[in-house]
N, C-alpha and C positions, 0 to 999 in steps of 0.2 A: 504494500500500500504506500501511496505517496506520503512523504514526511509531512506535507502540509494538509493533513486531513482536516476537513471542515465539517463540523457536525451541524445538524439542524436543516432548516428549509434552504432551498436553492431558488434563486430567481432565474428564469429562462426567458430570453427575448429572441424572437424570430423576426428578422428584417428581410428586405427585398432582394437579397443576393440569391443567385442560383445555389441550389443545394438544400432544398427543403427537407429532403430525406435525412440529412444530418440532424436537423432540429427535431424531427418527429421521432427518430430512433433514440435520441438523447432523452426526450420527454418520456418515452416508453420505459427506458432503462432506469431513470431516476424514480419513476413511480413504482416500478417493480422492486427497487431497492428500499422502498418504504419511505422515501424522502417526500416531504411536503414541497410542492412546487408553486411558485408565484409566476404565472405565465403572462407574457405580453407579446402580442402578435400585431405587427404593423399592417396597414392596409396594403402596401406593396407586397408584404409577405403572403397575404391571402391570395393575391394574384399569382404569385409564384407557386404556392401550394396547389392551386387549381390547374396550373399549366404543367407542373412536373409530377403530380401524383394523381391518384384516383380519389383522394380524400375530398369530401364535401364539407369543408369546415365552415360553420356559421360565422357571420361577422359580429353578431351580438355576443357580448362576453358571457352572459348567463347561459346562452345556448352552446357556446364554445366549451364552457366547463362541462356541461352535461355530455356533449359529444365526445370529448377526450376521456372523460371518466368512464364512459361506457366502452369506448374503443380500446382502452388499455386496462380496464378493470381496476380503476383506482378506488381506494376506500373513501367513504364520505368525508368531506373536508380536506382531503389530501391535495386537491388541486384548486387553485383560485386564479381566475383570469381577470385581467384589468384592461380597461380602455386607455387609449393614449392620452386622454385628458382627465384621467381619474386621479387628481392630485392628492386626494385623501388616502391613497393607497399606502400601505406600510413601506413599500420600497422607495417612496419619495422622500423619506426622512431617515437620517442616521440613527434616530432613536428607535426605529422599528424595522429597519431593513435587515435582511438575512446576512449571513456571513459570507455568502458567495453569490456571484451572478455570472451567467454565461450568455453571450450574444452569439447565437448560432442558427443560421449563418449570419454573418455581420457584413452588411453592405458597405461600400466605400463612403456613401453618404452618411451613414450612421457613424462609421469610424471617424470621419472628418468632424462631425458634431461633437463626439466625445473628446477628440483631441483638443478642441478649442473651448470646451465647457459650455456649449450652446444651451443645453437643457430645454429644448423647445417642446419636447413631448415627454411622456413618462419613461420611455426606454432610455432616452438620453439623460434624463434627470436621475434615474436609478443607477446608471453607470457612473454618473458624476458623484453620487453618494458613495459608491464603492471606493472610488479613488480618494475622496476627501477623508473617509473613515479608515483608510488603509486596509481595506478588505479585499478578498480575492475576486478579481474581475478577469474573466477569460473571454477574449474576442476571437472569433473563428471566421476570418475573412475568406471569401471564395471569389477571387478575381485574378485574371491573367491576361496580358502581362500587367505588371504594376507600374504606374507612372511614378515620376519623382515625387509628385504630391502625395500619392498613396504611401510611398516609402517613408517620407518625412512624417506623415501622420502616424504610421506605425511606430516610428522612433519616439514620437512625442508621447503616445499613450504608454509605451514601454517604460520611458523615463518617469512617467507619472505613477507607475506601479502596476499596470495591467500586464497580463500574459497574452501575447499574440501567438495564437495557435492556428496557423493556416490549415485549411482543409486539403492537406497534401498527403494522400495515403501512401503507405509503404506496401511492398509486395513480397516481403520475405515469408509471409504466412500463406502464400500461394492462393490468392483469392479465386474462387470459382464463379461467383455471382456478383452482380452490382452491389447487393446488400453486404457482401463480405468487405468490399471497399469502403462502404459507409461505416461498417462496424469498426474498421481500423481507426478512423478519425474519432468516432465516439468513444472508443476504448481509451484513447489518449486523453480525451477530455475528462472521462471518469477517473483516470489515474491521477490527474492533477487536482481533482476534487477530493481524492481519497475515498472514492466509492468503489467497493470491490466489483470486479468485472471478470467475466470469463469469455468475452467476445473474441479476443485475440491474445494469444500467449505473448508475454514480454520477451524481448530478445534474450536468448539463452535458455528459455524455458521450453520444455517439451509440450507439444499440443496434447489436449486431453484425448482419451481414447475415442470419444464420440465425435471428434472433429474429423471432417472428411479429408482424405489424403490429397496431397498436391498432385499435379499432373506428372 
């Protein structure tokens, strides 16, 4: 387990970058691990979800909660979804925010806003709270190639204390399906959160007997 284990609830934000499956799989795994999740989904993220997956995610937060709780078998009260202007949400204040937040996938627009502390919506404000309170903030950008502006923004958030974890999968685990590639990135995120995972064996570990053999 990662040395920086973070107990308690986790805030998860999904923004408009390609890679909706990363966010969905992370949400599923966090709920399966028994973590309470504070979920924020931007309007562009809803568009990406509709275009990249077969999920029919409702836009209203109350309906979104019910949808994902049923979809992933969450316990009552385990998942709370917030609107982008829900400023009374616990994630908007250092006195009530969780110890960790992941933006997955993280669009370059969101990265830019976090880098300059814009806080124009709840996702940006929640990320700003993580930085000012010196808590764990993991940003998962999915963009290529990266412009100089993108790179400078990544440096800025890293200097401010965030972990930049690009959605760059490895292949030493011999992926057989697209989901295997998704699982690699999600496993790295879970490792940094200190959440036990069996999605992908760490380097030097033997795969479990149930794992499919490589080609």
